[in-house]
Gaussian input, Z-matrix of N, CA and C with variables (Angstrom, degrees):
# hf/3-21g

backbone

0 1
 N
 C     1     B1
 C     2     B2     1     A1
 N     3     B3     2     A2     1     D1
 C     4     B4     3     A3     2     D2
 C     5     B5     4     A4     3     D3
 N     6     B6     5     A5     4     D4
 C     7     B7     6     A6     5     D5
 C     8     B8     7     A7     6     D6
 N     9     B9     8     A8     7     D7
 C    10    B10     9     A9     8     D8
 C    11    B11    10    A10     9     D9
 N    12    B12    11    A11    10    D10
 C    13    B13    12    A12    11    D11
 C    14    B14    13    A13    12    D12
 N    15    B15    14    A14    13    D13
 C    16    B16    15    A15    14    D14
 C    17    B17    16    A16    15    D15
 N    18    B18    17    A17    16    D16
 C    19    B19    18    A18    17    D17
 C    20    B20    19    A19    18    D18
 N    21    B21    20    A20    19    D19
 C    22    B22    21    A21    20    D20
 C    23    B23    22    A22    21    D21
 N    24    B24    23    A23    22    D22
 C    25    B25    24    A24    23    D23
 C    26    B26    25    A25    24    D24
 N    27    B27    26    A26    25    D25
 C    28    B28    27    A27    26    D26
 C    29    B29    28    A28    27    D27
 N    30    B30    29    A29    28    D28
 C    31    B31    30    A30    29    D29
 C    32    B32    31    A31    30    D30
 N    33    B33    32    A32    31    D31
 C    34    B34    33    A33    32    D32
 C    35    B35    34    A34    33    D33
 N    36    B36    35    A35    34    D34
 C    37    B37    36    A36    35    D35
 C    38    B38    37    A37    36    D36
 N    39    B39    38    A38    37    D37
 C    40    B40    39    A39    38    D38
 C    41    B41    40    A40    39    D39
 N    42    B42    41    A41    40    D40
 C    43    B43    42    A42    41    D41
 C    44    B44    43    A43    42    D42
 N    45    B45    44    A44    43    D43
 C    46    B46    45    A45    44    D44
 C    47    B47    46    A46    45    D45
 N    48    B48    47    A47    46    D46
 C    49    B49    48    A48    47    D47
 C    50    B50    49    A49    48    D48
 N    51    B51    50    A50    49    D49
 C    52    B52    51    A51    50    D50
 C    53    B53    52    A52    51    D51
 N    54    B54    53    A53    52    D52
 C    55    B55    54    A54    53    D53
 C    56    B56    55    A55    54    D54
 N    57    B57    56    A56    55    D55
 C    58    B58    57    A57    56    D56
 C    59    B59    58    A58    57    D57
 N    60    B60    59    A59    58    D58
 C    61    B61    60    A60    59    D59
 C    62    B62    61    A61    60    D60
 N    63    B63    62    A62    61    D61
 C    64    B64    63    A63    62    D62
 C    65    B65    64    A64    63    D63
 N    66    B66    65    A65    64    D64
 C    67    B67    66    A66    65    D65
 C    68    B68    67    A67    66    D66
 N    69    B69    68    A68    67    D67
 C    70    B70    69    A69    68    D68
 C    71    B71    70    A70    69    D69
 N    72    B72    71    A71    70    D70
 C    73    B73    72    A72    71    D71
 C    74    B74    73    A73    72    D72
 N    75    B75    74    A74    73    D73
 C    76    B76    75    A75    74    D74
 C    77    B77    76    A76    75    D75
 N    78    B78    77    A77    76    D76
 C    79    B79    78    A78    77    D77
 C    80    B80    79    A79    78    D78
 N    81    B81    80    A80    79    D79
 C    82    B82    81    A81    80    D80
 C    83    B83    82    A82    81    D81
 N    84    B84    83    A83    82    D82
 C    85    B85    84    A84    83    D83
 C    86    B86    85    A85    84    D84
 N    87    B87    86    A86    85    D85
 C    88    B88    87    A87    86    D86
 C    89    B89    88    A88    87    D87
 N    90    B90    89    A89    88    D88
 C    91    B91    90    A90    89    D89
 C    92    B92    91    A91    90    D90
 N    93    B93    92    A92    91    D91
 C    94    B94    93    A93    92    D92
 C    95    B95    94    A94    93    D93
 N    96    B96    95    A95    94    D94
 C    97    B97    96    A96    95    D95
 C    98    B98    97    A97    96    D96
 N    99    B99    98    A98    97    D97
 C   100   B100    99    A99    98    D98
 C   101   B101   100   A100    99    D99
 N   102   B102   101   A101   100   D100
 C   103   B103   102   A102   101   D101
 C   104   B104   103   A103   102   D102
 N   105   B105   104   A104   103   D103
 C   106   B106   105   A105   104   D104
 C   107   B107   106   A106   105   D105
 N   108   B108   107   A107   106   D106
 C   109   B109   108   A108   107   D107
 C   110   B110   109   A109   108   D108
 N   111   B111   110   A110   109   D109
 C   112   B112   111   A111   110   D110
 C   113   B113   112   A112   111   D111
 N   114   B114   113   A113   112   D112
 C   115   B115   114   A114   113   D113
 C   116   B116   115   A115   114   D114
 N   117   B117   116   A116   115   D115
 C   118   B118   117   A117   116   D116
 C   119   B119   118   A118   117   D117
 N   120   B120   119   A119   118   D118
 C   121   B121   120   A120   119   D119
 C   122   B122   121   A121   120   D120
 N   123   B123   122   A122   121   D121
 C   124   B124   123   A123   122   D122
 C   125   B125   124   A124   123   D123
 N   126   B126   125   A125   124   D124
 C   127   B127   126   A126   125   D125
 C   128   B128   127   A127   126   D126
 N   129   B129   128   A128   127   D127
 C   130   B130   129   A129   128   D128
 C   131   B131   130   A130   129   D129
 N   132   B132   131   A131   130   D130
 C   133   B133   132   A132   131   D131
 C   134   B134   133   A133   132   D132
 N   135   B135   134   A134   133   D133
 C   136   B136   135   A135   134   D134
 C   137   B137   136   A136   135   D135
 N   138   B138   137   A137   136   D136
 C   139   B139   138   A138   137   D137
 C   140   B140   139   A139   138   D138
 N   141   B141   140   A140   139   D139
 C   142   B142   141   A141   140   D140
 C   143   B143   142   A142   141   D141
 N   144   B144   143   A143   142   D142
 C   145   B145   144   A144   143   D143
 C   146   B146   145   A145   144   D144
 N   147   B147   146   A146   145   D145
 C   148   B148   147   A147   146   D146
 C   149   B149   148   A148   147   D147
 N   150   B150   149   A149   148   D148
 C   151   B151   150   A150   149   D149
 C   152   B152   151   A151   150   D150
 N   153   B153   152   A152   151   D151
 C   154   B154   153   A153   152   D152
 C   155   B155   154   A154   153   D153
 N   156   B156   155   A155   154   D154
 C   157   B157   156   A156   155   D155
 C   158   B158   157   A157   156   D156
 N   159   B159   158   A158   157   D157
 C   160   B160   159   A159   158   D158
 C   161   B161   160   A160   159   D159
 N   162   B162   161   A161   160   D160
 C   163   B163   162   A162   161   D161
 C   164   B164   163   A163   162   D162
 N   165   B165   164   A164   163   D163
 C   166   B166   165   A165   164   D164
 C   167   B167   166   A166   165   D165
 N   168   B168   167   A167   166   D166
 C   169   B169   168   A168   167   D167
 C   170   B170   169   A169   168   D168
 N   171   B171   170   A170   169   D169
 C   172   B172   171   A171   170   D170
 C   173   B173   172   A172   171   D171
 N   174   B174   173   A173   172   D172
 C   175   B175   174   A174   173   D173
 C   176   B176   175   A175   174   D174
 N   177   B177   176   A176   175   D175
 C   178   B178   177   A177   176   D176
 C   179   B179   178   A178   177   D177
 N   180   B180   179   A179   178   D178
 C   181   B181   180   A180   179   D179
 C   182   B182   181   A181   180   D180
 N   183   B183   182   A182   181   D181
 C   184   B184   183   A183   182   D182
 C   185   B185   184   A184   183   D183
 N   186   B186   185   A185   184   D184
 C   187   B187   186   A186   185   D185
 C   188   B188   187   A187   186   D186
 N   189   B189   188   A188   187   D187
 C   190   B190   189   A189   188   D188
 C   191   B191   190   A190   189   D189
 N   192   B192   191   A191   190   D190
 C   193   B193   192   A192   191   D191
 C   194   B194   193   A193   192   D192
 N   195   B195   194   A194   193   D193
 C   196   B196   195   A195   194   D194
 C   197   B197   196   A196   195   D195
 N   198   B198   197   A197   196   D196
 C   199   B199   198   A198   197   D197
 C   200   B200   199   A199   198   D198
 N   201   B201   200   A200   199   D199
 C   202   B202   201   A201   200   D200
 C   203   B203   202   A202   201   D201
 N   204   B204   203   A203   202   D202
 C   205   B205   204   A204   203   D203
 C   206   B206   205   A205   204   D204
 N   207   B207   206   A206   205   D205
 C   208   B208   207   A207   206   D206
 C   209   B209   208   A208   207   D207
 N   210   B210   209   A209   208   D208
 C   211   B211   210   A210   209   D209
 C   212   B212   211   A211   210   D210
 N   213   B213   212   A212   211   D211
 C   214   B214   213   A213   212   D212
 C   215   B215   214   A214   213   D213
 N   216   B216   215   A215   214   D214
 C   217   B217   216   A216   215   D215
 C   218   B218   217   A217   216   D216
 N   219   B219   218   A218   217   D217
 C   220   B220   219   A219   218   D218
 C   221   B221   220   A220   219   D219
 N   222   B222   221   A221   220   D220
 C   223   B223   222   A222   221   D221
 C   224   B224   223   A223   222   D222
 N   225   B225   224   A224   223   D223
 C   226   B226   225   A225   224   D224
 C   227   B227   226   A226   225   D225
 N   228   B228   227   A227   226   D226
 C   229   B229   228   A228   227   D227
 C   230   B230   229   A229   228   D228
 N   231   B231   230   A230   229   D229
 C   232   B232   231   A231   230   D230
 C   233   B233   232   A232   231   D231
 N   234   B234   233   A233   232   D232
 C   235   B235   234   A234   233   D233
 C   236   B236   235   A235   234   D234
 N   237   B237   236   A236   235   D235
 C   238   B238   237   A237   236   D236
 C   239   B239   238   A238   237   D237
 N   240   B240   239   A239   238   D238
 C   241   B241   240   A240   239   D239
 C   242   B242   241   A241   240   D240
 N   243   B243   242   A242   241   D241
 C   244   B244   243   A243   242   D242
 C   245   B245   244   A244   243   D243
 N   246   B246   245   A245   244   D244
 C   247   B247   246   A246   245   D245
 C   248   B248   247   A247   246   D246
 N   249   B249   248   A248   247   D247
 C   250   B250   249   A249   248   D248
 C   251   B251   250   A250   249   D249
 N   252   B252   251   A251   250   D250
 C   253   B253   252   A252   251   D251
 C   254   B254   253   A253   252   D252
 N   255   B255   254   A254   253   D253
 C   256   B256   255   A255   254   D254
 C   257   B257   256   A256   255   D255
 N   258   B258   257   A257   256   D256
 C   259   B259   258   A258   257   D257
 C   260   B260   259   A259   258   D258
 N   261   B261   260   A260   259   D259
 C   262   B262   261   A261   260   D260
 C   263   B263   262   A262   261   D261
 N   264   B264   263   A263   262   D262
 C   265   B265   264   A264   263   D263
 C   266   B266   265   A265   264   D264
 N   267   B267   266   A266   265   D265
 C   268   B268   267   A267   266   D266
 C   269   B269   268   A268   267   D267
 N   270   B270   269   A269   268   D268
 C   271   B271   270   A270   269   D269
 C   272   B272   271   A271   270   D270
 N   273   B273   272   A272   271   D271
 C   274   B274   273   A273   272   D272
 C   275   B275   274   A274   273   D273
 N   276   B276   275   A275   274   D274
 C   277   B277   276   A276   275   D275
 C   278   B278   277   A277   276   D276
 N   279   B279   278   A278   277   D277
 C   280   B280   279   A279   278   D278
 C   281   B281   280   A280   279   D279
 N   282   B282   281   A281   280   D280
 C   283   B283   282   A282   281   D281
 C   284   B284   283   A283   282   D282
 N   285   B285   284   A284   283   D283
 C   286   B286   285   A285   284   D284
 C   287   B287   286   A286   285   D285
 N   288   B288   287   A287   286   D286
 C   289   B289   288   A288   287   D287
 C   290   B290   289   A289   288   D288
 N   291   B291   290   A290   289   D289
 C   292   B292   291   A291   290   D290
 C   293   B293   292   A292   291   D291

   B1=1.4256
   B2=1.4843
   B3=1.3068
   B4=1.3618
   B5=1.6165
   B6=1.3042
   B7=1.4214
   B8=1.4968
   B9=1.3122
   B10=1.4860
   B11=1.5051
   B12=1.3953
   B13=1.4856
   B14=1.4787
   B15=1.3198
   B16=1.4909
   B17=1.4328
   B18=1.2587
   B19=1.5764
   B20=1.4728
   B21=1.2807
   B22=1.5108
   B23=1.5550
   B24=1.3084
   B25=1.5102
   B26=1.5306
   B27=1.2808
   B28=1.4922
   B29=1.5144
   B30=1.2663
   B31=1.4898
   B32=1.5230
   B33=1.2941
   B34=1.4475
   B35=1.5704
   B36=1.4235
   B37=1.3929
   B38=1.4583
   B39=1.3595
   B40=1.5074
   B41=1.4916
   B42=1.3373
   B43=1.4426
   B44=1.5201
   B45=1.3349
   B46=1.4292
   B47=1.4926
   B48=1.3555
   B49=1.4747
   B50=1.5336
   B51=1.2810
   B52=1.4372
   B53=1.5103
   B54=1.2832
   B55=1.4458
   B56=1.5637
   B57=1.3402
   B58=1.4491
   B59=1.5299
   B60=1.3239
   B61=1.4061
   B62=1.5138
   B63=1.3713
   B64=1.5024
   B65=1.5233
   B66=1.3088
   B67=1.4396
   B68=1.5385
   B69=1.3868
   B70=1.4160
   B71=1.5256
   B72=1.4267
   B73=1.4638
   B74=1.4935
   B75=1.3066
   B76=1.4846
   B77=1.5173
   B78=1.3185
   B79=1.4717
   B80=1.4679
   B81=1.2957
   B82=1.5248
   B83=1.4661
   B84=1.2751
   B85=1.4198
   B86=1.5989
   B87=1.3358
   B88=1.4608
   B89=1.5586
   B90=1.3093
   B91=1.4411
   B92=1.5553
   B93=1.2988
   B94=1.5010
   B95=1.5400
   B96=1.3114
   B97=1.4516
   B98=1.5461
   B99=1.2890
   B100=1.4767
   B101=1.5400
   B102=1.3242
   B103=1.4369
   B104=1.5586
   B105=1.3221
   B106=1.4655
   B107=1.6314
   B108=1.3215
   B109=1.4243
   B110=1.5421
   B111=1.3270
   B112=1.5705
   B113=1.4142
   B114=1.3688
   B115=1.4162
   B116=1.5981
   B117=1.2508
   B118=1.5047
   B119=1.5282
   B120=1.3205
   B121=1.3703
   B122=1.5712
   B123=1.2437
   B124=1.4385
   B125=1.5511
   B126=1.3285
   B127=1.4981
   B128=1.4858
   B129=1.3288
   B130=1.5093
   B131=1.4707
   B132=1.2769
   B133=1.4859
   B134=1.4676
   B135=1.3947
   B136=1.4304
   B137=1.5077
   B138=1.3796
   B139=1.4417
   B140=1.5619
   B141=1.2841
   B142=1.4848
   B143=1.5196
   B144=1.3174
   B145=1.5548
   B146=1.5304
   B147=1.3661
   B148=1.4193
   B149=1.5015
   B150=1.3632
   B151=1.3585
   B152=1.5234
   B153=1.3165
   B154=1.4008
   B155=1.5236
   B156=1.3796
   B157=1.4175
   B158=1.5372
   B159=1.3283
   B160=1.4748
   B161=1.5233
   B162=1.3360
   B163=1.5301
   B164=1.4670
   B165=1.4378
   B166=1.4796
   B167=1.6274
   B168=1.2869
   B169=1.4532
   B170=1.5256
   B171=1.3463
   B172=1.4607
   B173=1.4895
   B174=1.3297
   B175=1.4853
   B176=1.4971
   B177=1.2635
   B178=1.5334
   B179=1.4989
   B180=1.4228
   B181=1.4535
   B182=1.5286
   B183=1.2516
   B184=1.4392
   B185=1.5115
   B186=1.4055
   B187=1.4774
   B188=1.4823
   B189=1.3922
   B190=1.4366
   B191=1.5464
   B192=1.3193
   B193=1.5131
   B194=1.4809
   B195=1.3563
   B196=1.5004
   B197=1.6351
   B198=1.1995
   B199=1.5184
   B200=1.5307
   B201=1.3331
   B202=1.4487
   B203=1.4902
   B204=1.3016
   B205=1.4413
   B206=1.5756
   B207=1.3050
   B208=1.3773
   B209=1.5559
   B210=1.3088
   B211=1.5129
   B212=1.5004
   B213=1.3185
   B214=1.4020
   B215=1.6554
   B216=1.2199
   B217=1.4756
   B218=1.5423
   B219=1.2995
   B220=1.5060
   B221=1.5265
   B222=1.3426
   B223=1.4241
   B224=1.5269
   B225=1.3063
   B226=1.4964
   B227=1.6362
   B228=1.2827
   B229=1.4417
   B230=1.5817
   B231=1.3715
   B232=1.5796
   B233=1.4764
   B234=1.3517
   B235=1.4800
   B236=1.5111
   B237=1.4669
   B238=1.5362
   B239=1.4774
   B240=1.3649
   B241=1.3644
   B242=1.4423
   B243=1.3567
   B244=1.5362
   B245=1.5522
   B246=1.2257
   B247=1.4906
   B248=1.5660
   B249=1.3620
   B250=1.4578
   B251=1.5729
   B252=1.3018
   B253=1.4485
   B254=1.5126
   B255=1.2597
   B256=1.4524
   B257=1.4424
   B258=1.3752
   B259=1.3526
   B260=1.6431
   B261=1.3076
   B262=1.4983
   B263=1.5652
   B264=1.2750
   B265=1.4951
   B266=1.5018
   B267=1.4061
   B268=1.4937
   B269=1.5019
   B270=1.3287
   B271=1.3438
   B272=1.6085
   B273=1.4058
   B274=1.4081
   B275=1.5557
   B276=1.2752
   B277=1.4439
   B278=1.5789
   B279=1.1727
   B280=1.5276
   B281=1.4637
   B282=1.4445
   B283=1.3535
   B284=1.5293
   B285=1.2884
   B286=1.4909
   B287=1.5124
   B288=1.3230
   B289=1.4405
   B290=1.5388
   B291=1.3182
   B292=1.5143
   B293=1.4773
   A1=108.55
   A2=124.45
   A3=129.71
   A4=107.96
   A5=113.62
   A6=115.62
   A7=114.98
   A8=117.91
   A9=125.04
   A10=108.65
   A11=117.82
   A12=120.97
   A13=106.24
   A14=113.41
   A15=123.64
   A16=114.97
   A17=122.08
   A18=123.45
   A19=101.34
   A20=119.38
   A21=124.91
   A22=104.59
   A23=112.53
   A24=121.76
   A25=111.69
   A26=116.45
   A27=127.69
   A28=112.26
   A29=114.66
   A30=115.48
   A31=111.99
   A32=118.11
   A33=119.30
   A34=107.72
   A35=113.51
   A36=117.39
   A37=118.24
   A38=118.06
   A39=118.75
   A40=109.06
   A41=114.37
   A42=122.72
   A43=108.86
   A44=117.13
   A45=123.33
   A46=114.60
   A47=118.95
   A48=118.53
   A49=107.95
   A50=111.10
   A51=119.63
   A52=113.74
   A53=120.22
   A54=128.57
   A55=109.74
   A56=120.85
   A57=121.51
   A58=109.18
   A59=119.38
   A60=118.89
   A61=117.31
   A62=115.42
   A63=120.14
   A64=108.92
   A65=117.48
   A66=121.69
   A67=111.98
   A68=119.04
   A69=119.94
   A70=110.52
   A71=118.92
   A72=120.35
   A73=109.26
   A74=119.47
   A75=120.44
   A76=110.70
   A77=117.08
   A78=117.72
   A79=111.07
   A80=118.43
   A81=120.50
   A82=113.88
   A83=119.43
   A84=122.42
   A85=113.27
   A86=110.32
   A87=115.35
   A88=109.47
   A89=119.76
   A90=121.91
   A91=112.60
   A92=111.18
   A93=116.91
   A94=109.83
   A95=119.58
   A96=127.47
   A97=111.20
   A98=113.32
   A99=122.43
   A100=105.68
   A101=124.06
   A102=121.58
   A103=105.12
   A104=120.36
   A105=118.90
   A106=110.53
   A107=114.58
   A108=118.93
   A109=108.81
   A110=113.77
   A111=115.40
   A112=111.71
   A113=117.71
   A114=116.81
   A115=112.66
   A116=115.34
   A117=121.74
   A118=109.21
   A119=114.05
   A120=118.77
   A121=117.59
   A122=115.02
   A123=119.70
   A124=115.27
   A125=112.78
   A126=118.44
   A127=109.03
   A128=115.87
   A129=122.82
   A130=110.19
   A131=118.87
   A132=123.57
   A133=105.48
   A134=115.96
   A135=121.88
   A136=107.72
   A137=111.06
   A138=118.96
   A139=105.55
   A140=115.15
   A141=119.95
   A142=110.06
   A143=115.82
   A144=122.44
   A145=104.67
   A146=113.24
   A147=118.73
   A148=109.85
   A149=120.41
   A150=121.62
   A151=112.06
   A152=122.12
   A153=121.98
   A154=111.82
   A155=115.53
   A156=117.23
   A157=110.53
   A158=112.08
   A159=119.53
   A160=109.53
   A161=114.44
   A162=115.69
   A163=114.13
   A164=116.78
   A165=116.92
   A166=107.67
   A167=119.89
   A168=122.79
   A169=115.39
   A170=112.57
   A171=112.98
   A172=118.37
   A173=119.08
   A174=120.42
   A175=107.90
   A176=120.19
   A177=121.77
   A178=114.65
   A179=110.73
   A180=112.66
   A181=112.62
   A182=118.01
   A183=121.74
   A184=111.77
   A185=114.94
   A186=119.19
   A187=111.10
   A188=118.22
   A189=121.55
   A190=110.09
   A191=119.33
   A192=121.61
   A193=117.00
   A194=118.06
   A195=119.00
   A196=108.55
   A197=111.27
   A198=119.32
   A199=109.12
   A200=117.42
   A201=122.69
   A202=110.37
   A203=119.92
   A204=124.33
   A205=110.21
   A206=116.30
   A207=121.77
   A208=113.53
   A209=114.57
   A210=117.78
   A211=108.85
   A212=115.71
   A213=119.75
   A214=107.81
   A215=117.23
   A216=120.38
   A217=112.94
   A218=118.78
   A219=116.22
   A220=115.35
   A221=117.01
   A222=122.50
   A223=111.40
   A224=112.75
   A225=114.88
   A226=108.62
   A227=117.85
   A228=115.61
   A229=111.86
   A230=110.35
   A231=116.05
   A232=108.32
   A233=111.10
   A234=115.46
   A235=118.69
   A236=109.62
   A237=113.41
   A238=113.08
   A239=122.34
   A240=127.31
   A241=119.21
   A242=116.76
   A243=122.99
   A244=106.55
   A245=119.90
   A246=121.46
   A247=109.42
   A248=115.00
   A249=116.89
   A250=114.60
   A251=113.04
   A252=115.64
   A253=107.56
   A254=124.23
   A255=123.54
   A256=112.08
   A257=118.48
   A258=122.61
   A259=116.94
   A260=103.99
   A261=118.15
   A262=109.09
   A263=116.71
   A264=120.29
   A265=112.78
   A266=116.49
   A267=117.82
   A268=108.65
   A269=121.29
   A270=124.36
   A271=110.52
   A272=114.26
   A273=120.95
   A274=113.01
   A275=116.03
   A276=119.74
   A277=107.93
   A278=117.51
   A279=120.83
   A280=118.91
   A281=116.49
   A282=118.93
   A283=114.28
   A284=119.51
   A285=128.52
   A286=113.17
   A287=119.21
   A288=116.99
   A289=109.77
   A290=113.55
   A291=114.55
   A292=111.45
   D1=144.15
   D2=-177.21
   D3=-109.42
   D4=125.47
   D5=179.83
   D6=-106.76
   D7=-15.49
   D8=-173.98
   D9=-153.11
   D10=135.86
   D11=169.39
   D12=-117.60
   D13=130.36
   D14=173.53
   D15=-91.25
   D16=118.55
   D17=178.26
   D18=-102.49
   D19=118.60
   D20=177.32
   D21=-90.53
   D22=117.96
   D23=-171.53
   D24=-97.59
   D25=13.22
   D26=176.76
   D27=-142.14
   D28=167.22
   D29=171.43
   D30=-73.61
   D31=138.80
   D32=-178.58
   D33=-58.46
   D34=149.42
   D35=173.26
   D36=141.28
   D37=-61.11
   D38=-175.57
   D39=-151.06
   D40=157.28
   D41=-176.39
   D42=-76.43
   D43=166.27
   D44=172.57
   D45=89.03
   D46=9.42
   D47=-174.47
   D48=-87.21
   D49=162.71
   D50=179.60
   D51=-77.17
   D52=141.90
   D53=-178.08
   D54=-61.64
   D55=125.97
   D56=178.40
   D57=-86.63
   D58=116.56
   D59=-174.04
   D60=-66.20
   D61=-14.68
   D62=172.64
   D63=-56.50
   D64=-33.39
   D65=-177.08
   D66=-61.49
   D67=-27.77
   D68=-176.86
   D69=-65.54
   D70=-37.87
   D71=177.59
   D72=-67.82
   D73=-34.66
   D74=177.15
   D75=-63.19
   D76=-41.22
   D77=176.88
   D78=-63.28
   D79=-47.28
   D80=174.16
   D81=-55.90
   D82=-43.96
   D83=179.17
   D84=-61.43
   D85=-46.28
   D86=179.23
   D87=-65.31
   D88=-42.23
   D89=177.22
   D90=-55.50
   D91=-45.56
   D92=-178.67
   D93=-64.33
   D94=-41.97
   D95=175.46
   D96=-58.47
   D97=-43.95
   D98=-177.49
   D99=-69.35
   D100=-41.08
   D101=-176.22
   D102=-70.08
   D103=-38.73
   D104=-179.03
   D105=-65.52
   D106=-39.32
   D107=-175.54
   D108=-69.70
   D109=-37.11
   D110=-179.63
   D111=-61.75
   D112=-42.32
   D113=-176.62
   D114=-75.32
   D115=-26.76
   D116=-176.62
   D117=-86.48
   D118=-52.58
   D119=-168.56
   D120=-123.69
   D121=4.43
   D122=178.74
   D123=72.98
   D124=9.34
   D125=-177.80
   D126=-76.75
   D127=134.60
   D128=178.36
   D129=-138.29
   D130=124.03
   D131=176.83
   D132=-128.96
   D133=144.93
   D134=174.69
   D135=-86.53
   D136=152.60
   D137=-176.73
   D138=-111.35
   D139=116.16
   D140=176.04
   D141=-106.26
   D142=135.86
   D143=178.49
   D144=-115.73
   D145=129.84
   D146=-179.29
   D147=-130.75
   D148=123.37
   D149=172.72
   D150=117.81
   D151=119.17
   D152=169.64
   D153=86.38
   D154=8.94
   D155=-175.38
   D156=-85.16
   D157=128.84
   D158=177.79
   D159=-150.86
   D160=-170.27
   D161=-177.95
   D162=-70.03
   D163=-12.92
   D164=178.35
   D165=-93.46
   D166=-24.20
   D167=-173.86
   D168=-99.93
   D169=-27.47
   D170=-174.57
   D171=-63.20
   D172=-29.97
   D173=175.66
   D174=-67.53
   D175=-43.59
   D176=178.96
   D177=-55.37
   D178=-47.50
   D179=-175.92
   D180=-74.70
   D181=-28.74
   D182=175.29
   D183=-67.09
   D184=-46.54
   D185=175.44
   D186=-60.08
   D187=-37.60
   D188=-176.41
   D189=-69.78
   D190=-20.61
   D191=176.11
   D192=133.59
   D193=-1.03
   D194=-177.62
   D195=-63.38
   D196=139.21
   D197=174.80
   D198=-98.99
   D199=-29.86
   D200=-177.05
   D201=-134.08
   D202=131.52
   D203=178.01
   D204=-119.36
   D205=122.23
   D206=175.42
   D207=-86.17
   D208=119.98
   D209=-173.65
   D210=-124.29
   D211=127.78
   D212=-179.15
   D213=-125.75
   D214=-81.88
   D215=-177.31
   D216=-51.03
   D217=-42.99
   D218=179.97
   D219=-61.87
   D220=-13.81
   D221=176.25
   D222=-100.60
   D223=-51.32
   D224=-169.09
   D225=-78.96
   D226=-10.21
   D227=-179.12
   D228=-123.33
   D229=15.96
   D230=176.78
   D231=-68.38
   D232=135.87
   D233=-176.23
   D234=-63.33
   D235=-21.58
   D236=-179.07
   D237=-109.58
   D238=16.15
   D239=177.98
   D240=89.48
   D241=-176.75
   D242=-172.02
   D243=-63.91
   D244=-56.30
   D245=-168.70
   D246=-57.33
   D247=-44.77
   D248=178.12
   D249=-66.28
   D250=-32.46
   D251=179.75
   D252=-73.11
   D253=-43.19
   D254=179.41
   D255=-64.50
   D256=-40.57
   D257=174.19
   D258=-53.34
   D259=-48.69
   D260=179.17
   D261=-61.62
   D262=-45.08
   D263=178.48
   D264=-63.30
   D265=-44.90
   D266=-179.41
   D267=-68.29
   D268=-41.37
   D269=-175.95
   D270=-62.29
   D271=-42.68
   D272=177.79
   D273=-69.23
   D274=-30.62
   D275=-177.95
   D276=-71.39
   D277=-32.51
   D278=-173.48
   D279=-94.42
   D280=-1.52
   D281=178.47
   D282=-62.86
   D283=126.02
   D284=-178.01
   D285=76.38
   D286=5.72
   D287=178.68
   D288=-98.43
   D289=151.38
   D290=178.24
   D291=-110.86

């Protein structure tokens, strides 16, 4: 049984890479499959997105269907520190959501 699918949104290798927008469609496709499987078979998997997540990309991936976002560089290299980085990410994630 699969509980989680990890969509890698950058090329494997090193941190700090730019988010690959092709990943956004993969997230949407997986979300659609999950919704179909939930209603038919009760199957539920979480969608994790890893790579290129920052205040500009987090909203897009959450809206596409991501349940979990792995964030590294956007936190560890934020000019104002961890707390400011996390607040910025959380604020960006929630824009336009009810």
